[in-house]
C-alpha positions, 0 to 999 in steps of 0.5 A, a space after each residue: 435618510 436613515 440607515 434603514 433607507 440605505 439598506 437596499 442600496 448597501 446590499 446592492 453595493 455589496 453584491 457588486 463589490 463581491 462580483 468585482 472581487 470574483 473576477 480573475 486577475 488574468 481577465 482583469 489584466 486583459 480588460 485593462 490592456 484592451 482598454 489601454 490599446 483602445 484609448 491609444 488608438 482613439 488618441 492617435 485617430 484624434 491627433 490625425 483628424 486634428 492635423 487633417 482639419 488644420 491642413 484643410 483650413 490652411 488649404 481653404 485659406 490659400 484657395 481663398 487668397 488665390 481666388 481673390 487674386 484671380 478675381 482682382 485680375 479678372 476685374 482689371 481685365 474687364 475694366 481694360 477691355 471696356 476702356 479699349 472698346 470705348 476708346 477704339 470702338 467695337 473690337 475686331 473679332 478674330 477670323 472665323 467668328 
């Protein structure tokens, strides 16, 4: 690219830099403060979401552990009842059934 090819781009860049220089310092300060507050709020929200996700993962793991224990207990109970039925014959039904 030659210097002549860059003419329109340099003119556009100069126009943007002149527009940026014309912004008042007070407006620039307000924009910077608003941006900083927004970034801080997003960071806090991200941390809370990460914490909730970690807690949900831990709760899911605990529930899976509890389910495995309950499933094992149920399987043991089924085996015991099947064994009792084979040994003693038909189990007696409670009255009223």
